[in-house]
Structure formats: C-alpha cells, structure tokens
N, C-alpha and C positions, 0 to 999 in steps of 0.2 A: 513570150511568143515561141521560143525554141522548145521548151520542155514538152508541151502537148504534142507537137509535131514529132519529136523524137520518140515519145512514149507510144504514139500510134504506130510508128515505124517498127519499134521493138515488138509490139503485139502482132503486127503483120508478119514479122520474120519468124514468129514462133513455129508455124508449120514447117518452114524450111529447116529450122534447127532440129525438130523432131525427126524429119526425114534423114538428116545426116546422122543422128544418134541411133538410127536403126542399124547402123553398121557396128554397133557396140561390140567390142571385143577387148579382152584384158590387155592384149598386146598394144592396141591403139590407145587405151587408157594410159598405159605405162609410157609409151612413146611421147604422146602429147604432154603428159605431166612432166616428163624429164625435160622436154624442150622448153616448157614454161619456166622450169627452175633455172635453166641455163641462161635465160635472158631476164631473170628476176632481179630485184634489188639485192637480196642476200648474196647472189652469185657475184655481182659487181662489187659488193662490199669486200669480198675475199679476193677477187681478181685484180682490182685496181692497186691495192698495196703491193702485190707481187709485181705488177707492171712497173711501179715506181722503183722497186729494188732491182729490177732487171736492167736498169740504165736508160729506159725509155721515159724519162721524166716528163718531157714536153708532151708526149702523147698521153701519158697518165693524167697529168694535171688538166689538160684540155678535155679529156673524156670525163673526168670527175666533175668539172664545172658544167660541161654539157649535160651530164646526168642530172645535176642539181637544177639546171635550167629546165630540162624536160619535165622533171618531177614537179617543179613549181607551175609551169604552164599547164601541163596535163591535169594535175589535181585541181588547179584553179578552175579550169573549164568544167571538170566533173562536178565540183560543188556549185558552180555558177548555174549550170544547166539543171543539175539534180534530176537527171533522167534515170529510170530504173534499169536494172539488169533483166535478162529474160526470167520470167516467173518460174519458180521451182516449188512444187510441180506446176505444170506438166513436164517442163524441161528437167532433164537429169543433170545435176551439177556435181562434178568431180573435183573435190578439194583434197588432194593427197597430202598436203603439207600445211603447217600452221600459217605460213605466209599466204597460201592460197585462200585459207579460211578468212584471214583478215582482208584480203583483196575483195572477197565476195561481199564484205560489209560496205564497200565503197559504192558510189554511183557508177554507171556504166560507160557513158560517152565522155571522152574517147578511150579506146583500149590502150592502157599504159604499156603493155607488153609490145604491141605493134609500134607505138610511137617511139619507145626506147630502142627497139631493134632497128627501125629505119634510121634513126639519128646516129646511134653509136656505130653500127656496121657501116653506114655511109661515111662517117667521119674517119673510121679506120681505113677504109678504102682510099679516101682522099689523102690521108697521111702516108700510106704506102706509095701511092703514085707520086706524091710530092717529093718524097725522100729517096725513092728508088725509081727514077724515071726511065731507066734502061729496059724496063719490062716491055715485051712486045704486045701487039694487039690481041693475040690469042689468049695470053695470060690475063689481060684486063677483062676480056669477054667472059672468061671462065669465072673470074672473081665476081663480076657483076651478076652472072648467072647464079652463083652460089648465094649471093646476098638476096636476090629475088626469090630463090627457092626457100631460103630461111624465113623471109618475111611471109611468104605464102603459107608455109607450114605453121608458123606461129599464128597467123590469122585463122586458118582452118581449125587449128587446135583449140583456140579460144572459143570458137563456136561449138566445136565437138564436145568440149568439156562443160558446156552450158554456162560459161562465164560471161559471154558477150553475144550480142546479135550482130548481124552483118553491118548495120549502120555504125556500130561502135568500132568495128574493125576498120571500115573505110575511113572513118573520122580519125582513127589513130594513125593510119598511113598518111592521110592528107596533112594533118597537123605535123606529123613527123617530117615530111618533106619541106614544109614551110619553115619549121624550126631549124632544120639542117641547113637550108639555104641561107637563113639569117645568120646562123653561127659561122658559116664559112666566110661571110663578109666581115664579121667583127672579131673572130678569134685571134687574129694577129694583133689587133689593138689591145685586146684584153690581156694577152700574154705579155706584151711589151709593158703594159702598165704594172702587171704583177711583179715582173723581175727588175724593173728599173724606174718605176714611178715613185712619186713622193707621197708620204703619209698613206701608204697603201693599206696598212692594217686599220688605221683610223677610218679611212673612207669605206673600207669593206665592212667594218663594224657598224657604221651608220646605215649602210645599205642593208645589212642583215636585219637590223632593228626595224627599218622601214618595211621590209618584206613581211614581217609579222602582221602588219596592219593592212598592207596592200594585198589582201586575200579575201575572197568572197565568203559570206556566211551561207552554208548549205541549208536546204529546207529542213533536214534532220542531221544531227551530228554523225560524222563518219571518221574513220582513221586517216583520211587524206591529209588533214592539217598536221597530224603527228609526223607523217612521212616528210612533209614539207619542212617542218621544224628540224628534223634529223639531217636532211640534206643541206639545209641552210647552215647548220652547224658544221657539217663536213666541209662545205665550201669555204667558210671562214677559217677553219683550222688549216686547210690546205694552203690558202692564200697567205695567211700569216706565217706559216712555217716555211713556205717556198721563198717568201720575200726576205726572210732572215738568213736562210742557208743556201741560197741559189748558187753563190760562188763556190761553196764548199762541196755540195752534194748533187746539184741539179743542173749544172751548166751543160752545154751541148757536147762537151768532150769527155763526159764521164764514161767509164768502162761499161760496155754492154755485154749481156750474157752471150755465151758461145765465143767470145773473143779470148785471146790469151791472157788479157788482164782480168777477165771475169769468167773463169771456167765454170762448168756445170756444177762441180763439187762445191765450189765456193758459193754459188747461187743457191744451191740446196741448203747450205749452212745458214744463209741469210733467212730463208723461209722458216727453217726450224727454230731459229732464234727470234725472228721478227714477229711471227704470228702470235706466240704466247705473250710477247711483250705488249702488243697492242690490245690484246684481250685484258691483260692486267690493268693497262692504262684506262680502258673503257670502264672497268669495274671501279677503279679508284676515282676517276673523274666524276662518275655518277655519285659515289658516296660523298665526295668533297662538295659537289654542287648541292646535294640535299642538305648537308650541314650548313654551308655558308648561306644559302638563300633563306633557310629557316631562321638562323641567328640574325641575319640582316633584317628580315621582315619583322621579327619580334622586337628588335632594337628600335626600329623606326616606327613601330606601332601600326604596321600595315597588315590588315587582315588578309589571309591567304586561303586558297582553295587548292586541294590536291586530290586527285582520284586514284592515283596509283603509286606515288613516290613517297609522300610524307605521311606517316601514320596519323590517325585521327587525333590521338592524344597530344600530338605536337602541333596541330594546325592552329588552334586557338591559343591565345595567351591572355589569361585573366589579369586584371589590373593589380590584384593583390600579389601576383608573382613578379611584378616589376618594381624596381626600386622607387619608392615614393618621392624621394628627395633628389632624384637624378636631374640636375639642371640640363645636362646634355640631352637627355631623353625628351625633356619638355621643349627645348629649343628645336630639336629635330621634328617633333610632332607638329609644332607651329609651322615649320617650313613646309611640311607635307600636307597641311590643311587645305592647300589649294587643289589637291588631287580629289577625284570623285570618291565618295565614301562607299566603296564596294569592296568585295573580296577579290583578290587577284590570283589568277591561276599560276602557280609556280611550276607546274609540270612542264610548261613550255620552256622556261628558263633552264630547268634541270636537264631536259632532253637536249637542248641546244648546247649547253656546256659539256655534256657527256660526249656528244659526237664531235664537237670541236676539239676536245682533248684527244679523242681517238684519231682524228685526221692529222692533228699536229704531230702526234707521236709517229705517224707513218712517214712523214717527210722531214722531221727534225730529230726527235729523240732516238728512234731506232737507227737511222743512218749514222748518228753519232756513235752508237754502240758498235756498229759495223766498222767504223773507222778505228776505234780503239782496239778492236779484236782482229784487225787486219783482214777484214772481210770485204 
C-alpha cells in the first residue's frame, strides 16, 4: 500500500527538484556535499571514539547506541517500503564520495541523513541541558535555532544533490522526532542495564542475533542490511566493553578534556595513539573472523556463501579434502542435519565480528593502553 503512494509522490516532486537544481553552482555542490559528510556514518565512526576518549563516556555510548537504533529503524523502513530515489536522469545526482555512491544504491524513504541529524543533534542538546542546567533562555534558543538550521540545510542539501525527494526528507525528520522521543524515555533504563545489569553481554548477544532476522527483505538487494550488520556489531562491542570496564574507564568521575586532569596535549596524545590502534584492530578482527568462520564452517560441514570476504577457492570444501575417518566430524554433521540444507552467508558474521572488535577496542583495549602510558 505504501510503496505505490510514495513512488507517485517521488515522481510528482521531480519538477520541484529540477527547479532547485537550476541554482547549480560549484560552491553549492561543495557546501552541501561537505554537510552531508559531516552527518554521515563515516564521520560518526571517527567522532564517537574521540568523544569516548574525551571523558564524555555516557554521552558517547548513548549516541552510539542511538545511532545503531536509528540505522536499524531507518534502514528497515527503507527496505520495507522499497521506494525509489528521484530518477537520474532527469535529476542530477551529486555523489562526491564513495559513501555517497553507496547511499545512492539504497532505497529513498526515509532520508537517513535527516533522521540521524534530528536524533543525534536533539539528544546532544538534551544532554547539554541536563548536565549544564545553568544556561539561560537565550543560549537555549540559539542552540535550538542552530539545530533547526542544520536540519533544514541537510534536508535542502539532500534534495539539491538529487539524493532524495521532499517526501523522503519529511519522512526522515518525522521518524527522527519519533525515535528521539522514544529514546529520551528509555535511554536511562538502557544505560542502567549496561553498567549494572546482570548477564549484560549474553543478553545483548542474543538481541544482536535476533536483530539479524528481525529485518525486512527488500524488493531488490541494497547495502542497507550491511550497514545494519555493522552497527549491530558496534553496539555489541560497545556494550560488552563498557560492561567490563565501566568502573575503570567510563564512570561519571573520569577526567574530561580541558580539565587539569586531562589537558589538551594529553588528549591529542590519546587521539594520535588511539586512532591507529583501532584501525589495526579493525583489520585484525576482520582477518581473524574470516579465518575462524571458514575453518568452523568447513569443520562442521556447513556450506557457505561469500560475495566479498572469503575467496572462491575457500568457499567450498570437497569431501576428499576432509578426513574420512573423523568420528568427531561425523557426529557434528549428524547434529547439524536438522539445519536447512542451504548455503549460509558468512559475510554477515565476518562484518559483525569486525565491527564488534573495532568498538570493543575503543572502550576497552585502547583505554587500557592510555592507562599504562599515563594518558
């Protein structure tokens, strides 16, 4: 019911997009492209670790989980509705970065950039007002005005760049407000469970596993599920790491940047050491996940499929390559006989473990190095 209506609305918005694009100028292209990058997933991937290391751990973990929640809800709606983006041509589409080119392969409604901007900027404002209540009304009005201006510029920019129609932008803002309202009601309970709950890692692992299946199948494949898998792994890595090291590195009294306990020079030292470390962990976790999952699937006799991580020569495993008299292998295969006889996609598992390892290193491994280096 929804897809045809949205599709008709996208087609009806095409003349409006073309009128806006008549203002075409290289400065507008650059400005809106930069704004899109500032509120994109790669930006938050680099910004949130720095926020953790600045001493604002509560804000960082809440924004990370909110980002994962936004990504799940937004991409689920996109693939559920499967509504197209504005047709190119006649619309001119500007994709200045690789990330934008991948975004253009997704469905249109809602605009993830608008949804994420509303949620994360709104939560940031809530955090500031909650922790620094002495601000006067003028300052609050200015902050609200800046957020409104940012959301408006992002929305106009998504239309100007040919990435979305007006209905996509409006849906992004609307769903963003709904998600933000819901998160403000539950974020305290979520945070309390993470830092002091029981069996936190086990419960979140089960939740992460269920979220792989609680996801709609789009009309045609898109990268949306890959983004969901990555943020699912990030959320799991953050939760498991925080739960283990909260008392050491993430409690409310940790030193914050610009204080005498954490001067700017030390904070810059954290960044110079931390960023290369998490990149190394990301690479190593990807290699380890590829190796472990391949060995495990071959040992259990589970056929696997991989489009980008496991080489073709390693996907299949002939019977002659397996030990003929392995009693353990025979028993394991009997136990797995109840599973459907089909090939399983290991890319999802590899991507999940890769980003879970990356997130875990941000809140556990790297802060441990900071501690030993007196940073």
